[in-house]
Biopython code that builds the backbone (N, CA, C, O; Angstrom):
import numpy as np
from Bio.PDB.StructureBuilder import StructureBuilder

atoms = [
    (1, "UNK", "N", (-63.413, 58.570, 33.303)),
    (1, "UNK", "CA", (-62.152, 58.314, 33.955)),
    (1, "UNK", "C", (-62.109, 56.842, 34.352)),
    (1, "UNK", "O", (-63.113, 56.269, 34.775)),
    (2, "UNK", "N", (-60.947, 56.252, 34.211)),
    (2, "UNK", "CA", (-60.714, 54.894, 34.684)),
    (2, "UNK", "C", (-59.916, 54.986, 35.976)),
    (2, "UNK", "O", (-58.792, 55.488, 35.996)),
    (3, "UNK", "N", (-60.509, 54.500, 37.039)),
    (3, "UNK", "CA", (-59.848, 54.464, 38.346)),
    (3, "UNK", "C", (-59.269, 53.060, 38.509)),
    (3, "UNK", "O", (-60.011, 52.080, 38.559)),
    (4, "UNK", "N", (-57.960, 52.969, 38.590)),
    (4, "UNK", "CA", (-57.279, 51.688, 38.680)),
    (4, "UNK", "C", (-56.712, 51.513, 40.082)),
    (4, "UNK", "O", (-55.883, 52.304, 40.534)),
    (5, "UNK", "N", (-57.166, 50.474, 40.761)),
    (5, "UNK", "CA", (-56.659, 50.157, 42.087)),
    (5, "UNK", "C", (-55.749, 48.950, 41.987)),
    (5, "UNK", "O", (-56.152, 47.907, 41.473)),
    (6, "UNK", "N", (-54.526, 49.082, 42.475)),
    (6, "UNK", "CA", (-53.555, 47.997, 42.398)),
    (6, "UNK", "C", (-53.195, 47.425, 43.760)),
    (6, "UNK", "O", (-52.715, 46.296, 43.858)),
    (7, "UNK", "N", (-53.424, 48.204, 44.810)),
    (7, "UNK", "CA", (-53.102, 47.765, 46.167)),
    (7, "UNK", "C", (-54.373, 47.366, 46.894)),
    (7, "UNK", "O", (-55.480, 47.710, 46.480)),
    (8, "UNK", "N", (-54.200, 46.650, 47.959)),
    (8, "UNK", "CA", (-55.335, 46.300, 48.803)),
    (8, "UNK", "C", (-56.116, 47.572, 49.116)),
    (8, "UNK", "O", (-55.516, 48.607, 49.404)),
    (9, "UNK", "N", (-57.439, 47.511, 49.065)),
    (9, "UNK", "CA", (-58.231, 48.718, 49.345)),
    (9, "UNK", "C", (-57.903, 49.367, 50.690)),
    (9, "UNK", "O", (-58.088, 50.574, 50.848)),
    (10, "UNK", "N", (-57.428, 48.600, 51.645)),
    (10, "UNK", "CA", (-57.072, 49.191, 52.935)),
    (10, "UNK", "C", (-55.800, 50.034, 52.842)),
    (10, "UNK", "O", (-55.513, 50.804, 53.758)),
    (11, "UNK", "N", (-55.038, 49.908, 51.768)),
    (11, "UNK", "CA", (-53.829, 50.709, 51.564)),
    (11, "UNK", "C", (-54.029, 51.806, 50.534)),
    (11, "UNK", "O", (-53.063, 52.461, 50.143)),
    (12, "UNK", "N", (-55.260, 52.022, 50.085)),
    (12, "UNK", "CA", (-55.568, 53.053, 49.104)),
    (12, "UNK", "C", (-56.280, 54.212, 49.788)),
    (12, "UNK", "O", (-56.814, 54.060, 50.887)),
    (13, "UNK", "N", (-56.286, 55.355, 49.142)),
    (13, "UNK", "CA", (-57.019, 56.515, 49.645)),
    (13, "UNK", "C", (-58.468, 56.372, 49.184)),
    (13, "UNK", "O", (-58.945, 57.101, 48.314)),
    (14, "UNK", "N", (-59.138, 55.421, 49.791)),
    (14, "UNK", "CA", (-60.460, 55.016, 49.338)),
    (14, "UNK", "C", (-61.506, 56.113, 49.521)),
    (14, "UNK", "O", (-62.391, 56.260, 48.677)),
    (15, "UNK", "N", (-61.426, 56.876, 50.590)),
    (15, "UNK", "CA", (-62.396, 57.953, 50.815)),
    (15, "UNK", "C", (-62.310, 59.023, 49.729)),
    (15, "UNK", "O", (-63.336, 59.551, 49.300)),
    (16, "UNK", "N", (-61.113, 59.341, 49.287)),
    (16, "UNK", "CA", (-60.953, 60.302, 48.195)),
    (16, "UNK", "C", (-61.484, 59.722, 46.898)),
    (16, "UNK", "O", (-62.113, 60.438, 46.119)),
    (17, "UNK", "N", (-61.247, 58.447, 46.650)),
    (17, "UNK", "CA", (-61.802, 57.787, 45.468)),
    (17, "UNK", "C", (-63.320, 57.940, 45.440)),
    (17, "UNK", "O", (-63.891, 58.267, 44.399)),
    (18, "UNK", "N", (-63.971, 57.709, 46.564)),
    (18, "UNK", "CA", (-65.430, 57.823, 46.628)),
    (18, "UNK", "C", (-65.913, 59.235, 46.295)),
    (18, "UNK", "O", (-66.985, 59.410, 45.716)),
    (19, "UNK", "N", (-65.125, 60.226, 46.660)),
    (19, "UNK", "CA", (-65.492, 61.612, 46.363)),
    (19, "UNK", "C", (-65.314, 61.963, 44.887)),
    (19, "UNK", "O", (-65.965, 62.877, 44.380)),
    (20, "UNK", "N", (-64.431, 61.236, 44.200)),
    (20, "UNK", "CA", (-64.064, 61.600, 42.831)),
    (20, "UNK", "C", (-64.816, 60.844, 41.736)),
    (20, "UNK", "O", (-64.793, 61.277, 40.583)),
    (21, "UNK", "N", (-65.474, 59.744, 42.050)),
    (21, "UNK", "CA", (-66.089, 58.954, 40.985)),
    (21, "UNK", "C", (-67.346, 59.623, 40.439)),
    (21, "UNK", "O", (-68.140, 60.207, 41.176)),
    (22, "UNK", "N", (-67.496, 59.516, 39.128)),
    (22, "UNK", "CA", (-68.643, 60.050, 38.401)),
    (22, "UNK", "C", (-69.394, 58.929, 37.714)),
    (22, "UNK", "O", (-68.918, 57.795, 37.662)),
    (23, "UNK", "N", (-70.557, 59.240, 37.189)),
    (23, "UNK", "CA", (-71.419, 58.252, 36.561)),
    (23, "UNK", "C", (-70.759, 57.577, 35.346)),
    (23, "UNK", "O", (-71.032, 56.409, 35.068)),
    (24, "UNK", "N", (-69.893, 58.304, 34.622)),
    (24, "UNK", "CA", (-69.257, 57.748, 33.422)),
    (24, "UNK", "C", (-67.999, 56.946, 33.729)),
    (24, "UNK", "O", (-67.419, 56.340, 32.829)),
    (25, "UNK", "N", (-67.577, 56.935, 34.965)),
    (25, "UNK", "CA", (-66.319, 56.304, 35.342)),
    (25, "UNK", "C", (-66.431, 54.785, 35.456)),
    (25, "UNK", "O", (-67.513, 54.231, 35.644)),
    (26, "UNK", "N", (-65.288, 54.142, 35.337)),
    (26, "UNK", "CA", (-65.145, 52.714, 35.603)),
    (26, "UNK", "C", (-64.067, 52.546, 36.660)),
    (26, "UNK", "O", (-63.144, 53.354, 36.761)),
    (27, "UNK", "N", (-64.197, 51.488, 37.443)),
    (27, "UNK", "CA", (-63.192, 51.148, 38.452)),
    (27, "UNK", "C", (-62.652, 49.771, 38.108)),
    (27, "UNK", "O", (-63.418, 48.834, 37.882)),
    (28, "UNK", "N", (-61.336, 49.650, 38.070)),
    (28, "UNK", "CA", (-60.684, 48.386, 37.738)),
    (28, "UNK", "C", (-59.800, 47.954, 38.904)),
    (28, "UNK", "O", (-58.926, 48.698, 39.350)),
    (29, "UNK", "N", (-60.042, 46.739, 39.386)),
    (29, "UNK", "CA", (-59.250, 46.166, 40.476)),
    (29, "UNK", "C", (-58.218, 45.209, 39.894)),
    (29, "UNK", "O", (-58.564, 44.259, 39.192)),
    (30, "UNK", "N", (-56.949, 45.469, 40.189)),
    (30, "UNK", "CA", (-55.829, 44.663, 39.699)),
    (30, "UNK", "C", (-54.971, 44.223, 40.884)),
    (30, "UNK", "O", (-55.126, 44.719, 41.999)),
    (31, "UNK", "N", (-54.087, 43.307, 40.627)),
    (31, "UNK", "CA", (-53.086, 42.850, 41.593)),
    (31, "UNK", "C", (-53.736, 42.608, 42.957)),
    (31, "UNK", "O", (-54.730, 41.886, 43.034)),
    (32, "UNK", "N", (-53.200, 43.193, 44.037)),
    (32, "UNK", "CA", (-53.742, 42.939, 45.375)),
    (32, "UNK", "C", (-55.099, 43.593, 45.612)),
    (32, "UNK", "O", (-55.787, 43.241, 46.570)),
    (33, "UNK", "N", (-55.495, 44.527, 44.769)),
    (33, "UNK", "CA", (-56.802, 45.174, 44.929)),
    (33, "UNK", "C", (-57.957, 44.216, 44.639)),
    (33, "UNK", "O", (-59.100, 44.511, 44.988)),
    (34, "UNK", "N", (-57.676, 43.073, 44.005)),
    (34, "UNK", "CA", (-58.760, 42.138, 43.691)),
    (34, "UNK", "C", (-59.431, 41.593, 44.943)),
    (34, "UNK", "O", (-60.544, 41.074, 44.856)),
    (35, "UNK", "N", (-58.797, 41.693, 46.094)),
    (35, "UNK", "CA", (-59.464, 41.242, 47.320)),
    (35, "UNK", "C", (-60.700, 42.088, 47.613)),
    (35, "UNK", "O", (-61.587, 41.660, 48.350)),
    (36, "UNK", "N", (-60.758, 43.275, 47.043)),
    (36, "UNK", "CA", (-61.941, 44.118, 47.172)),
    (36, "UNK", "C", (-63.146, 43.560, 46.444)),
    (36, "UNK", "O", (-64.265, 44.022, 46.664)),
    (37, "UNK", "N", (-62.943, 42.573, 45.580)),
    (37, "UNK", "CA", (-64.036, 41.974, 44.803)),
    (37, "UNK", "C", (-64.644, 40.752, 45.477)),
    (37, "UNK", "O", (-65.573, 40.149, 44.939)),
    (38, "UNK", "N", (-64.136, 40.382, 46.637)),
    (38, "UNK", "CA", (-64.646, 39.194, 47.331)),
    (38, "UNK", "C", (-66.072, 39.447, 47.807)),
    (38, "UNK", "O", (-66.403, 40.534, 48.280)),
    (39, "UNK", "N", (-66.900, 38.427, 47.673)),
    (39, "UNK", "CA", (-68.295, 38.479, 48.110)),
    (39, "UNK", "C", (-68.408, 39.043, 49.524)),
    (39, "UNK", "O", (-67.708, 38.588, 50.429)),
    (40, "UNK", "N", (-69.285, 40.032, 49.721)),
    (40, "UNK", "CA", (-69.520, 40.609, 51.032)),
    (40, "UNK", "C", (-68.550, 41.710, 51.434)),
    (40, "UNK", "O", (-68.655, 42.250, 52.535)),
    (41, "UNK", "N", (-67.606, 42.053, 50.560)),
    (41, "UNK", "CA", (-66.646, 43.098, 50.876)),
    (41, "UNK", "C", (-67.344, 44.460, 50.916)),
    (41, "UNK", "O", (-68.103, 44.795, 50.007)),
    (42, "UNK", "N", (-67.094, 45.227, 51.945)),
    (42, "UNK", "CA", (-67.749, 46.526, 52.103)),
    (42, "UNK", "C", (-67.283, 47.563, 51.087)),
    (42, "UNK", "O", (-67.981, 48.547, 50.843)),
    (43, "UNK", "N", (-66.114, 47.350, 50.497)),
    (43, "UNK", "CA", (-65.585, 48.287, 49.509)),
    (43, "UNK", "C", (-66.559, 48.419, 48.336)),
    (43, "UNK", "O", (-66.890, 49.529, 47.920)),
    (44, "UNK", "N", (-67.006, 47.302, 47.816)),
    (44, "UNK", "CA", (-67.937, 47.312, 46.690)),
    (44, "UNK", "C", (-69.233, 48.000, 47.088)),
    (44, "UNK", "O", (-69.772, 48.806, 46.329)),
    (45, "UNK", "N", (-69.728, 47.688, 48.263)),
    (45, "UNK", "CA", (-70.979, 48.286, 48.740)),
    (45, "UNK", "C", (-70.860, 49.805, 48.841)),
    (45, "UNK", "O", (-71.784, 50.521, 48.457)),
    (46, "UNK", "N", (-69.740, 50.302, 49.350)),
    (46, "UNK", "CA", (-69.554, 51.747, 49.481)),
    (46, "UNK", "C", (-69.489, 52.427, 48.118)),
    (46, "UNK", "O", (-70.039, 53.513, 47.940)),
    (47, "UNK", "N", (-68.822, 51.795, 47.159)),
    (47, "UNK", "CA", (-68.757, 52.365, 45.810)),
    (47, "UNK", "C", (-70.152, 52.439, 45.214)),
    (47, "UNK", "O", (-70.535, 53.471, 44.663)),
    (48, "UNK", "N", (-70.906, 51.370, 45.316)),
    (48, "UNK", "CA", (-72.235, 51.333, 44.719)),
    (48, "UNK", "C", (-73.235, 52.221, 45.463)),
    (48, "UNK", "O", (-74.201, 52.689, 44.861)),
    (49, "UNK", "N", (-73.023, 52.457, 46.744)),
    (49, "UNK", "CA", (-73.846, 53.414, 47.476)),
    (49, "UNK", "C", (-73.637, 54.816, 46.927)),
    (49, "UNK", "O", (-74.576, 55.607, 46.837)),
    (50, "UNK", "N", (-72.394, 55.115, 46.561)),
    (50, "UNK", "CA", (-72.058, 56.422, 46.015)),
    (50, "UNK", "C", (-72.721, 56.627, 44.662)),
    (50, "UNK", "O", (-73.256, 57.698, 44.376)),
    (51, "UNK", "N", (-72.681, 55.588, 43.834)),
    (51, "UNK", "CA", (-73.281, 55.677, 42.513)),
    (51, "UNK", "C", (-73.538, 54.267, 41.991)),
    (51, "UNK", "O", (-72.596, 53.546, 41.663)),
    (52, "UNK", "N", (-74.786, 53.877, 41.913)),
    (52, "UNK", "CA", (-75.141, 52.514, 41.516)),
    (52, "UNK", "C", (-74.793, 52.183, 40.064)),
    (52, "UNK", "O", (-74.729, 51.009, 39.700)),
    (53, "UNK", "N", (-74.569, 53.200, 39.236)),
    (53, "UNK", "CA", (-74.275, 52.926, 37.829)),
    (53, "UNK", "C", (-72.785, 52.756, 37.548)),
    (53, "UNK", "O", (-72.406, 52.479, 36.410)),
    (54, "UNK", "N", (-71.937, 52.916, 38.556)),
    (54, "UNK", "CA", (-70.496, 52.718, 38.376)),
    (54, "UNK", "C", (-70.238, 51.250, 38.063)),
    (54, "UNK", "O", (-70.775, 50.360, 38.723)),
    (55, "UNK", "N", (-69.425, 51.010, 37.065)),
    (55, "UNK", "CA", (-69.029, 49.641, 36.722)),
    (55, "UNK", "C", (-67.727, 49.320, 37.430)),
    (55, "UNK", "O", (-66.745, 50.053, 37.317)),
    (56, "UNK", "N", (-67.731, 48.222, 38.154)),
    (56, "UNK", "CA", (-66.530, 47.757, 38.850)),
    (56, "UNK", "C", (-66.039, 46.515, 38.124)),
    (56, "UNK", "O", (-66.765, 45.531, 37.986)),
    (57, "UNK", "N", (-64.810, 46.573, 37.667)),
    (57, "UNK", "CA", (-64.194, 45.485, 36.918)),
    (57, "UNK", "C", (-63.078, 44.875, 37.761)),
    (57, "UNK", "O", (-62.459, 45.561, 38.574)),
    (58, "UNK", "N", (-62.829, 43.597, 37.565)),
    (58, "UNK", "CA", (-61.733, 42.931, 38.263)),
    (58, "UNK", "C", (-61.001, 42.047, 37.257)),
    (58, "UNK", "O", (-61.626, 41.324, 36.481)),
    (59, "UNK", "N", (-59.682, 42.113, 37.280)),
    (59, "UNK", "CA", (-58.874, 41.352, 36.329)),
    (59, "UNK", "C", (-58.884, 39.872, 36.712)),
    (59, "UNK", "O", (-58.405, 39.483, 37.777)),
    (60, "UNK", "N", (-59.434, 39.074, 35.830)),
    (60, "UNK", "CA", (-59.615, 37.643, 36.073)),
    (60, "UNK", "C", (-58.291, 36.933, 36.367)),
    (60, "UNK", "O", (-58.226, 36.091, 37.262)),
    (61, "UNK", "N", (-57.260, 37.262, 35.633)),
    (61, "UNK", "CA", (-55.969, 36.602, 35.820)),
    (61, "UNK", "C", (-55.416, 36.826, 37.231)),
    (61, "UNK", "O", (-54.794, 35.932, 37.803)),
    (62, "UNK", "N", (-55.640, 38.011, 37.786)),
    (62, "UNK", "CA", (-55.167, 38.284, 39.147)),
    (62, "UNK", "C", (-55.999, 37.545, 40.183)),
    (62, "UNK", "O", (-55.469, 37.122, 41.211)),
    (63, "UNK", "N", (-57.292, 37.382, 39.931)),
    (63, "UNK", "CA", (-58.131, 36.576, 40.817)),
    (63, "UNK", "C", (-57.667, 35.121, 40.827)),
    (63, "UNK", "O", (-57.544, 34.507, 41.887)),
    (64, "UNK", "N", (-57.413, 34.583, 39.644)),
    (64, "UNK", "CA", (-56.963, 33.193, 39.520)),
    (64, "UNK", "C", (-55.624, 33.010, 40.222)),
    (64, "UNK", "O", (-55.422, 32.023, 40.929)),
    (65, "UNK", "N", (-54.715, 33.953, 40.032)),
    (65, "UNK", "CA", (-53.389, 33.856, 40.640)),
    (65, "UNK", "C", (-53.456, 33.846, 42.169)),
    (65, "UNK", "O", (-52.577, 33.292, 42.829)),
    (66, "UNK", "N", (-54.493, 34.456, 42.723)),
    (66, "UNK", "CA", (-54.637, 34.520, 44.173)),
    (66, "UNK", "C", (-55.640, 33.504, 44.718)),
    (66, "UNK", "O", (-55.920, 33.482, 45.916)),
    (67, "UNK", "N", (-56.172, 32.671, 43.842)),
    (67, "UNK", "CA", (-57.107, 31.627, 44.249)),
    (67, "UNK", "C", (-58.455, 32.160, 44.705)),
    (67, "UNK", "O", (-59.117, 31.538, 45.536)),
    (68, "UNK", "N", (-58.870, 33.306, 44.172)),
    (68, "UNK", "CA", (-60.102, 33.954, 44.624)),
    (68, "UNK", "C", (-61.247, 33.908, 43.611)),
    (68, "UNK", "O", (-62.312, 34.473, 43.861)),
    (69, "UNK", "N", (-61.047, 33.257, 42.497)),
    (69, "UNK", "CA", (-62.020, 33.314, 41.405)),
    (69, "UNK", "C", (-63.413, 32.854, 41.820)),
    (69, "UNK", "O", (-64.401, 33.381, 41.308)),
    (70, "UNK", "N", (-63.522, 31.897, 42.722)),
    (70, "UNK", "CA", (-64.831, 31.374, 43.127)),
    (70, "UNK", "C", (-65.462, 32.173, 44.261)),
    (70, "UNK", "O", (-66.573, 31.864, 44.692)),
    (71, "UNK", "N", (-64.763, 33.198, 44.748)),
    (71, "UNK", "CA", (-65.253, 33.964, 45.893)),
    (71, "UNK", "C", (-65.704, 35.380, 45.539)),
    (71, "UNK", "O", (-66.026, 36.161, 46.434)),
    (72, "UNK", "N", (-65.735, 35.725, 44.249)),
    (72, "UNK", "CA", (-66.020, 37.112, 43.901)),
    (72, "UNK", "C", (-67.507, 37.426, 43.971)),
    (72, "UNK", "O", (-68.358, 36.547, 43.835)),
    (73, "UNK", "N", (-67.787, 38.675, 44.182)),
    (73, "UNK", "CA", (-69.146, 39.179, 44.264)),
    (73, "UNK", "C", (-69.794, 39.183, 42.882)),
    (73, "UNK", "O", (-69.117, 39.332, 41.864)),
    (74, "UNK", "N", (-71.085, 39.021, 42.864)),
    (74, "UNK", "CA", (-71.837, 39.120, 41.605)),
    (74, "UNK", "C", (-72.000, 40.576, 41.180)),
    (74, "UNK", "O", (-72.523, 40.845, 40.098)),
    (75, "UNK", "N", (-71.565, 41.506, 42.001)),
    (75, "UNK", "CA", (-71.690, 42.935, 41.700)),
    (75, "UNK", "C", (-70.494, 43.489, 40.932)),
    (75, "UNK", "O", (-70.469, 44.667, 40.577)),
    (76, "UNK", "N", (-69.501, 42.634, 40.677)),
    (76, "UNK", "CA", (-68.343, 43.055, 39.880)),
    (76, "UNK", "C", (-68.333, 42.293, 38.567)),
    (76, "UNK", "O", (-68.970, 41.249, 38.426)),
    (77, "UNK", "N", (-67.603, 42.831, 37.622)),
    (77, "UNK", "CA", (-67.502, 42.240, 36.292)),
    (77, "UNK", "C", (-66.096, 41.736, 36.054)),
    (77, "UNK", "O", (-65.124, 42.447, 36.308)),
    (78, "UNK", "N", (-65.985, 40.513, 35.567)),
    (78, "UNK", "CA", (-64.673, 39.970, 35.219)),
    (78, "UNK", "C", (-64.201, 40.570, 33.905)),
    (78, "UNK", "O", (-64.993, 40.804, 32.992)),
    (79, "UNK", "N", (-62.907, 40.813, 33.824)),
    (79, "UNK", "CA", (-62.309, 41.310, 32.596)),
    (79, "UNK", "C", (-60.959, 40.620, 32.426)),
    (79, "UNK", "O", (-60.238, 40.397, 33.399)),
    (80, "UNK", "N", (-60.624, 40.282, 31.180)),
    (80, "UNK", "CA", (-59.310, 39.712, 30.899)),
    (80, "UNK", "C", (-58.401, 40.835, 30.394)),
    (80, "UNK", "O", (-58.795, 42.001, 30.405)),
    (81, "UNK", "N", (-57.202, 40.495, 29.959)),
    (81, "UNK", "CA", (-56.270, 41.531, 29.509)),
    (81, "UNK", "C", (-56.794, 42.300, 28.303)),
    (81, "UNK", "O", (-56.566, 43.505, 28.198)),
    (82, "UNK", "N", (-57.493, 41.628, 27.392)),
    (82, "UNK", "CA", (-58.074, 42.333, 26.240)),
    (82, "UNK", "C", (-59.121, 43.346, 26.701)),
    (82, "UNK", "O", (-59.195, 44.457, 26.175)),
    (83, "UNK", "N", (-59.922, 42.956, 27.679)),
    (83, "UNK", "CA", (-60.909, 43.871, 28.228)),
    (83, "UNK", "C", (-60.265, 45.041, 28.950)),
    (83, "UNK", "O", (-60.776, 46.160, 28.920)),
    (84, "UNK", "N", (-59.143, 44.776, 29.598)),
    (84, "UNK", "CA", (-58.376, 45.828, 30.263)),
    (84, "UNK", "C", (-57.929, 46.872, 29.236)),
    (84, "UNK", "O", (-58.038, 48.075, 29.473)),
    (85, "UNK", "N", (-57.436, 46.406, 28.112)),
    (85, "UNK", "CA", (-57.010, 47.316, 27.045)),
    (85, "UNK", "C", (-58.199, 48.132, 26.551)),
    (85, "UNK", "O", (-58.065, 49.334, 26.320)),
    (86, "UNK", "N", (-59.353, 47.505, 26.386)),
    (86, "UNK", "CA", (-60.548, 48.231, 25.929)),
    (86, "UNK", "C", (-60.972, 49.308, 26.928)),
    (86, "UNK", "O", (-61.419, 50.385, 26.535)),
    (87, "UNK", "N", (-60.830, 49.014, 28.213)),
    (87, "UNK", "CA", (-61.148, 50.025, 29.217)),
    (87, "UNK", "C", (-60.206, 51.221, 29.112)),
    (87, "UNK", "O", (-60.640, 52.365, 29.252)),
    (88, "UNK", "N", (-58.922, 50.967, 28.868)),
    (88, "UNK", "CA", (-57.970, 52.079, 28.741)),
    (88, "UNK", "C", (-58.227, 52.876, 27.462)),
    (88, "UNK", "O", (-57.977, 54.080, 27.418)),
    (89, "UNK", "N", (-58.727, 52.204, 26.422)),
    (89, "UNK", "CA", (-59.084, 52.917, 25.198)),
    (89, "UNK", "C", (-60.351, 53.756, 25.396)),
    (89, "UNK", "O", (-60.479, 54.839, 24.825)),
    (90, "UNK", "N", (-61.267, 53.260, 26.192)),
    (90, "UNK", "CA", (-62.542, 53.968, 26.453)),
    (90, "UNK", "C", (-62.307, 55.260, 27.226)),
    (90, "UNK", "O", (-62.983, 56.261, 26.988)),
    (91, "UNK", "N", (-61.356, 55.239, 28.146)),
    (91, "UNK", "CA", (-61.116, 56.401, 29.016)),
    (91, "UNK", "C", (-59.792, 57.061, 28.670)),
    (91, "UNK", "O", (-58.733, 56.439, 28.755)),
    (92, "UNK", "N", (-59.863, 58.313, 28.284)),
    (92, "UNK", "CA", (-58.641, 59.053, 27.964)),
    (92, "UNK", "C", (-57.837, 59.349, 29.224)),
    (92, "UNK", "O", (-56.616, 59.493, 29.166)),
    (93, "UNK", "N", (-58.515, 59.440, 30.353)),
    (93, "UNK", "CA", (-57.823, 59.731, 31.604)),
    (93, "UNK", "C", (-57.911, 58.539, 32.538)),
    (93, "UNK", "O", (-58.884, 57.785, 32.548)),
    (94, "UNK", "N", (-56.839, 58.403, 33.331)),
    (94, "UNK", "CA", (-56.751, 57.305, 34.277)),
    (94, "UNK", "C", (-56.119, 57.805, 35.563)),
    (94, "UNK", "O", (-55.216, 58.641, 35.544)),
    (95, "UNK", "N", (-56.610, 57.278, 36.685)),
    (95, "UNK", "CA", (-55.992, 57.570, 37.974)),
    (95, "UNK", "C", (-55.602, 56.236, 38.597)),
    (95, "UNK", "O", (-56.400, 55.300, 38.648)),
    (96, "UNK", "N", (-54.384, 56.167, 39.059)),
    (96, "UNK", "CA", (-53.891, 54.974, 39.744)),
    (96, "UNK", "C", (-53.966, 55.226, 41.248)),
    (96, "UNK", "O", (-53.399, 56.196, 41.752)),
    (97, "UNK", "N", (-54.657, 54.361, 41.946)),
    (97, "UNK", "CA", (-54.827, 54.490, 43.395)),
    (97, "UNK", "C", (-53.957, 53.498, 44.105)),
    (97, "UNK", "O", (-53.956, 53.447, 45.335)),
]
sb = StructureBuilder()
sb.init_structure("model")
sb.init_model(0)
sb.init_chain("A")
sb.init_seg("    ")
for serial, (resi, resn, name, xyz) in enumerate(atoms, 1):
    if name == "N":
        sb.init_residue(resn, " ", resi, " ")
    sb.init_atom(name, np.array(xyz, "f"), 0.0, 1.0, " ", f" {name:<3s}", serial, name[0])
structure = sb.get_structure()
């Protein structure tokens, strides 16, 4: 499953997300959700506590647009629009948070 977060993590049902993620899942942060990728953010830590093998992706273009590209955690992976498409191809199911 691809879990796509578009809003700030404080405006998402983050506790339910933590209950639903599985080892095969990916999490993609887009739009305002990219603030969750900032170094030291507890959101990333909570996700990885739940399952260390979960891949957390963040859309590079949204980071650049918000001036956050130099502040992201080393625990997330940058992805461009082509990578975003590949993630949607990899996962037949998607949940928008």
